[in-house]
VEXKOL-207458 format. One record per residue (C-alpha): residue in three letters; chain; z, x, y. Coordinates in steps of 0.25 Angstrom, whole numbers, plus 5000, padded with zeros to 4 digits. Layout:
<pts>
["ALA" "A" [Z X Y]]
...
</pts>
This chain:
<pts>
["MET" "A" [5000 5000 5000]]
["CYS" "A" [5003 5011 5010]]
["LEU" "A" [4991 5018 5006]]
["ALA" "A" [4982 5006 5008]]
["MET" "A" [4989 5002 5021]]
["LYS" "A" [4986 5016 5026]]
["ALA" "A" [4972 5016 5022]]
["GLN" "A" [4969 5003 5029]]
["LEU" "A" [4976 5006 5042]]
["ASP" "A" [4968 5019 5043]]
["ALA" "A" [4955 5011 5041]]
["TRP" "A" [4960 5001 5051]]
["ALA" "A" [4964 5011 5061]]
["VAL" "A" [4950 5015 5064]]
["ALA" "A" [4943 5002 5061]]
["SER" "A" [4938 4996 5074]]
["ALA" "A" [4938 4982 5069]]
["ILE" "A" [4953 4983 5067]]
["LYS" "A" [4962 4980 5079]]
["THR" "A" [4975 4977 5073]]
["VAL" "A" [4982 4978 5059]]
["VAL" "A" [4991 4967 5054]]
["VAL" "A" [5001 4970 5043]]
["ARG" "A" [5008 4959 5036]]
["GLY" "A" [5016 4957 5023]]
["ALA" "A" [5011 4950 5010]]
["GLY" "A" [5019 4937 5008]]
["GLU" "A" [5031 4931 5016]]
["ARG" "A" [5042 4940 5011]]
["ALA" "A" [5040 4953 5017]]
["PHE" "A" [5031 4961 5026]]
["CYS" "A" [5034 4973 5018]]
["ALA" "A" [5047 4977 5011]]
["GLY" "A" [5044 4991 5009]]
["GLY" "A" [5040 5000 4997]]
["ASP" "A" [5042 4998 4982]]
["ILE" "A" [5056 5004 4982]]
["ARG" "A" [5057 5004 4966]]
["ALA" "A" [5044 5011 4965]]
["LEU" "A" [5049 5022 4974]]
["TYR" "A" [5062 5023 4966]]
["ASP" "A" [5055 5024 4953]]
["SER" "A" [5045 5035 4959]]
["GLY" "A" [5056 5043 4965]]
["ARG" "A" [5064 5042 4952]]
["ALA" "A" [5053 5046 4944]]
["GLY" "A" [5048 5057 4953]]
["THR" "A" [5034 5052 4955]]
["PRO" "A" [5027 5054 4968]]
["TYR" "A" [5026 5039 4971]]
["ALA" "A" [5038 5037 4980]]
["LEU" "A" [5035 5049 4990]]
["ASP" "A" [5020 5045 4990]]
["PHE" "A" [5024 5031 4994]]
["TYR" "A" [5033 5036 5005]]
["ARG" "A" [5022 5045 5010]]
["ASP" "A" [5011 5034 5010]]
["GLU" "A" [5020 5024 5016]]
["TYR" "A" [5025 5034 5028]]
["VAL" "A" [5010 5038 5030]]
["LEU" "A" [5007 5023 5031]]
["ASP" "A" [5018 5021 5041]]
["ALA" "A" [5013 5032 5050]]
["THR" "A" [4999 5026 5049]]
["ILE" "A" [5005 5013 5054]]
["LYS" "A" [5013 5019 5065]]
["HIS" "A" [5000 5027 5071]]
["PHE" "A" [4990 5015 5068]]
["PRO" "A" [4981 5014 5080]]
["LYS" "A" [4980 4999 5080]]
["PRO" "A" [4990 4988 5081]]
["TYR" "A" [4997 4986 5068]]
["VAL" "A" [5004 4973 5067]]
["ALA" "A" [5015 4971 5056]]
["LEU" "A" [5019 4957 5053]]
["ILE" "A" [5033 4959 5048]]
["ARG" "A" [5036 4946 5040]]
["GLY" "A" [5048 4947 5031]]
["ILE" "A" [5054 4959 5025]]
["VAL" "A" [5050 4972 5032]]
["MET" "A" [5057 4984 5026]]
["GLY" "A" [5055 4998 5021]]
["GLY" "A" [5040 5001 5020]]
["GLY" "A" [5037 4988 5027]]
["VAL" "A" [5044 4994 5039]]
["GLY" "A" [5034 5005 5039]]
["VAL" "A" [5021 4996 5039]]
["SER" "A" [5026 4988 5050]]
["LEU" "A" [5035 4995 5060]]
["HIS" "A" [5026 5006 5063]]
["GLY" "A" [5015 4996 5068]]
["SER" "A" [5012 4992 5082]]
["HIS" "A" [5017 4977 5080]]
["ARG" "A" [5028 4972 5071]]
["VAL" "A" [5028 4957 5070]]
["ALA" "A" [5041 4950 5065]]
["ASP" "A" [5041 4936 5061]]
["GLU" "A" [5054 4927 5057]]
["SER" "A" [5055 4933 5043]]
["THR" "A" [5055 4948 5047]]
["MET" "A" [5066 4956 5040]]
["PHE" "A" [5066 4971 5043]]
["ALA" "A" [5075 4982 5037]]
["MET" "A" [5075 4996 5033]]
["PRO" "A" [5085 4996 5022]]
["GLU" "A" [5082 5010 5016]]
["THR" "A" [5096 5016 5017]]
["GLY" "A" [5100 5006 5007]]
["ILE" "A" [5091 5011 4996]]
["GLY" "A" [5094 5026 4999]]
["LEU" "A" [5081 5027 5008]]
["PHE" "A" [5080 5028 5023]]
["PRO" "A" [5072 5019 5033]]
["ASP" "A" [5059 5026 5031]]
["VAL" "A" [5044 5021 5034]]
["GLY" "A" [5046 5026 5049]]
["GLY" "A" [5060 5021 5050]]
["SER" "A" [5064 5034 5057]]
["TYR" "A" [5054 5031 5068]]
["PHE" "A" [5056 5017 5071]]
["LEU" "A" [5071 5014 5068]]
["PRO" "A" [5076 5024 5078]]
["ARG" "A" [5067 5018 5089]]
["LEU" "A" [5072 5004 5087]]
["PRO" "A" [5082 4999 5098]]
["GLY" "A" [5096 5007 5099]]
["GLU" "A" [5101 5010 5085]]
["THR" "A" [5094 4999 5078]]
["GLY" "A" [5086 5008 5069]]
["MET" "A" [5098 5016 5064]]
["TYR" "A" [5105 5003 5061]]
["LEU" "A" [5093 4998 5053]]
["ALA" "A" [5092 5011 5046]]
["LEU" "A" [5106 5012 5042]]
["THR" "A" [5109 4997 5038]]
["GLY" "A" [5096 4992 5033]]
["ALA" "A" [5098 4980 5042]]
["ARG" "A" [5088 4969 5042]]
["LEU" "A" [5081 4964 5055]]
["LYS" "A" [5075 4950 5055]]
["SER" "A" [5064 4946 5065]]
["ALA" "A" [5072 4946 5078]]
["GLY" "A" [5079 4960 5075]]
["ALA" "A" [5066 4966 5071]]
["VAL" "A" [5060 4962 5084]]
["ASN" "A" [5072 4966 5092]]
["SER" "A" [5073 4980 5087]]
["GLY" "A" [5058 4982 5088]]
["VAL" "A" [5056 4983 5072]]
["ALA" "A" [5046 4971 5075]]
["THR" "A" [5038 4971 5088]]
["HIS" "A" [5035 4956 5088]]
["PHE" "A" [5039 4943 5082]]
["VAL" "A" [5029 4933 5078]]
["PRO" "A" [5033 4920 5070]]
["ALA" "A" [5028 4920 5056]]
["ALA" "A" [5020 4907 5059]]
["ASN" "A" [5012 4915 5069]]
["THR" "A" [5008 4927 5060]]
["ASP" "A" [4995 4922 5055]]
["VAL" "A" [4991 4918 5069]]
["LEU" "A" [4995 4932 5074]]
["ILE" "A" [4986 4938 5063]]
["GLU" "A" [4974 4929 5067]]
["ARG" "A" [4976 4934 5082]]
["LEU" "A" [4976 4948 5078]]
["ALA" "A" [4964 4946 5069]]
["ALA" "A" [4957 4941 5081]]
["SER" "A" [4959 4954 5088]]
["GLU" "A" [4970 4949 5097]]
["ALA" "A" [4979 4961 5102]]
["PRO" "A" [4992 4961 5093]]
["ASP" "A" [5001 4961 5105]]
["ALA" "A" [4995 4948 5111]]
["ALA" "A" [4994 4941 5098]]
["ILE" "A" [5008 4944 5094]]
["ALA" "A" [5013 4940 5108]]
["ALA" "A" [5006 4927 5107]]
["LEU" "A" [5013 4923 5094]]
["ALA" "A" [5026 4930 5095]]
["GLY" "A" [5040 4923 5094]]
["ASN" "A" [5054 4926 5096]]
["ALA" "A" [5061 4933 5085]]
["GLY" "A" [5075 4928 5090]]
["ALA" "A" [5088 4936 5093]]
["PRO" "A" [5090 4948 5084]]
["PRO" "A" [5103 4947 5077]]
["LEU" "A" [5105 4962 5078]]
["ALA" "A" [5106 4962 5093]]
["GLU" "A" [5120 4959 5094]]
["HIS" "A" [5123 4972 5086]]
["GLN" "A" [5114 4981 5093]]
["ALA" "A" [5124 4987 5102]]
["ALA" "A" [5133 4991 5090]]
["ILE" "A" [5121 4996 5082]]
["ASP" "A" [5117 5005 5094]]
["ARG" "A" [5131 5010 5095]]
["CYS" "A" [5134 5012 5080]]
["PHE" "A" [5121 5017 5075]]
["ALA" "A" [5120 5027 5086]]
["GLY" "A" [5129 5036 5078]]
["SER" "A" [5127 5051 5075]]
["SER" "A" [5127 5048 5060]]
["VAL" "A" [5128 5037 5049]]
["GLU" "A" [5143 5040 5049]]
["ALA" "A" [5144 5038 5064]]
["ILE" "A" [5137 5025 5063]]
["LEU" "A" [5146 5020 5052]]
["SER" "A" [5158 5024 5060]]
["ALA" "A" [5153 5017 5072]]
["LEU" "A" [5150 5004 5064]]
["ASP" "A" [5164 5005 5058]]
["SER" "A" [5171 5007 5072]]
["ALA" "A" [5163 4995 5078]]
["GLY" "A" [5172 4985 5070]]
["THR" "A" [5162 4974 5070]]
["ASP" "A" [5158 4965 5058]]
["TRP" "A" [5143 4970 5060]]
["ALA" "A" [5147 4985 5061]]
["ARG" "A" [5156 4984 5048]]
["ALA" "A" [5144 4977 5041]]
["THR" "A" [5134 4987 5046]]
["ALA" "A" [5143 4999 5042]]
["ALA" "A" [5144 4993 5028]]
["THR" "A" [5130 4991 5027]]
["VAL" "A" [5127 5005 5031]]
["ARG" "A" [5137 5011 5021]]
["THR" "A" [5130 5004 5009]]
["LYS" "A" [5117 5013 5012]]
["SER" "A" [5114 5027 5006]]
["PRO" "A" [5122 5037 5014]]
["THR" "A" [5111 5047 5013]]
["SER" "A" [5101 5036 5017]]
["LEU" "A" [5109 5033 5029]]
["LYS" "A" [5110 5047 5034]]
["ILE" "A" [5095 5050 5031]]
["ALA" "A" [5092 5037 5039]]
["PHE" "A" [5101 5041 5051]]
["ARG" "A" [5095 5055 5052]]
["GLN" "A" [5081 5049 5050]]
["LEU" "A" [5082 5039 5062]]
["ARG" "A" [5089 5049 5071]]
["GLU" "A" [5077 5059 5068]]
["GLY" "A" [5067 5048 5069]]
["ARG" "A" [5071 5045 5083]]
["LYS" "A" [5065 5058 5087]]
["LEU" "A" [5053 5059 5079]]
["GLU" "A" [5039 5054 5080]]
["PHE" "A" [5034 5044 5069]]
["ASP" "A" [5026 5053 5060]]
["ASP" "A" [5038 5063 5060]]
["CYS" "A" [5047 5052 5056]]
["MET" "A" [5038 5048 5044]]
["ARG" "A" [5038 5063 5040]]
["MET" "A" [5053 5063 5041]]
["GLU" "A" [5054 5051 5032]]
["PHE" "A" [5045 5056 5022]]
["ARG" "A" [5054 5069 5021]]
["MET" "A" [5066 5059 5019]]
["VAL" "A" [5060 5050 5009]]
["ASN" "A" [5056 5062 5000]]
["ARG" "A" [5071 5066 5000]]
["VAL" "A" [5075 5052 4997]]
["ILE" "A" [5066 5051 4985]]
["ALA" "A" [5072 5063 4980]]
["GLY" "A" [5086 5059 4982]]
["HIS" "A" [5096 5049 4976]]
["ASP" "A" [5100 5037 4985]]
["PHE" "A" [5085 5030 4986]]
["TYR" "A" [5086 5028 4971]]
["GLU" "A" [5100 5023 4971]]
["GLY" "A" [5097 5014 4982]]
["VAL" "A" [5085 5008 4976]]
["ARG" "A" [5092 5007 4962]]
["ALA" "A" [5103 4999 4969]]
["THR" "A" [5094 4990 4977]]
["ILE" "A" [5082 4987 4969]]
["ILE" "A" [5084 4992 4955]]
["ASP" "A" [5098 4989 4950]]
["LYS" "A" [5101 4980 4962]]
["ASP" "A" [5116 4983 4962]]
["GLN" "A" [5116 4986 4977]]
["SER" "A" [5126 4998 4974]]
["PRO" "A" [5119 5011 4977]]
["LYS" "A" [5127 5023 4973]]
["TRP" "A" [5122 5033 4985]]
["ASN" "A" [5123 5048 4983]]
["PRO" "A" [5129 5053 4991]]
["ALA" "A" [5138 5041 4993]]
["THR" "A" [5145 5044 5006]]
["PHE" "A" [5140 5048 5020]]
["GLU" "A" [5149 5061 5020]]
["ALA" "A" [5141 5066 5008]]
["VAL" "A" [5128 5065 5014]]
["THR" "A" [5127 5078 5023]]
["ASP" "A" [5118 5081 5034]]
["ALA" "A" [5111 5092 5025]]
["ASP" "A" [5108 5081 5015]]
["ILE" "A" [5101 5073 5025]]
["ASP" "A" [5094 5085 5031]]
["THR" "A" [5086 5086 5017]]
["TYR" "A" [5080 5073 5019]]
["PHE" "A" [5073 5077 5032]]
["ALA" "A" [5068 5091 5027]]
["PRO" "A" [5053 5094 5028]]
["LEU" "A" [5045 5092 5015]]
["GLY" "A" [5035 5103 5018]]
["GLU" "A" [5021 5100 5012]]
["LYS" "A" [5027 5086 5008]]
["GLU" "A" [5028 5081 5022]]
["LEU" "A" [5023 5068 5025]]
["LYS" "A" [5009 5069 5031]]
["LEU" "A" [5004 5059 5042]]
</pts>
């Protein structure tokens, strides 16, 4: 799928008859919920090349979308997670409807918010990106629009009309504006000040300490959620977002490919997938199991260059 999309986008980029590209999910449930995690698990366990080949192809596709020279309109109906984020968030127009459900839940399976998360998450308002990365919290339509995850809100009843207007060569901004609606008030807004304060910490431990000190039900629940995630993944994601804030997009993707190479060679990804989708006991045994046991030197290894195996864009 990644290879087919890349080839088609390359062709459309230079086709004078193509003015705008629209991407939508098949069916009603999801725009795209991401890659086949079980296949990646099986490949990594068996030592076959599929897992890293997939990530390489996926990241190259994400960069192709980011640099696409024409309007790229993603109609993010339903679930948009993992790889689905990569094929929507980097486009020029991300159109939510009433069913949109966005999340980056990777730290809960021993991974990290990839597909360009190191670029777009730290560029969301305040510390929203760090909050989403460490908690895996879900944003519905209003939250997606308010945070900038979605650029527009168009009611689902207007989707087909929108596509017709775009197919008639109407400019995306004009077509979307004519059919846009109000996504409503974002539930997260009441906690934005606390998010910006607590998630601005200098480490995962500092963030948890700030949440613990806040003393509110929301802060306690948020801290409890963070503590269920892989300590290694949390520290990787924290470093990733702080580094990504300073990097250009392609450098973020190269960084993420370095990181995923080490994740596939590690422990927590397999344990997270086992607990979530194989045994489904929801009780992962992370290793290391504590923040204290994950050192800065450990995290450094995830970001080390790959030499001739670096991602080529």
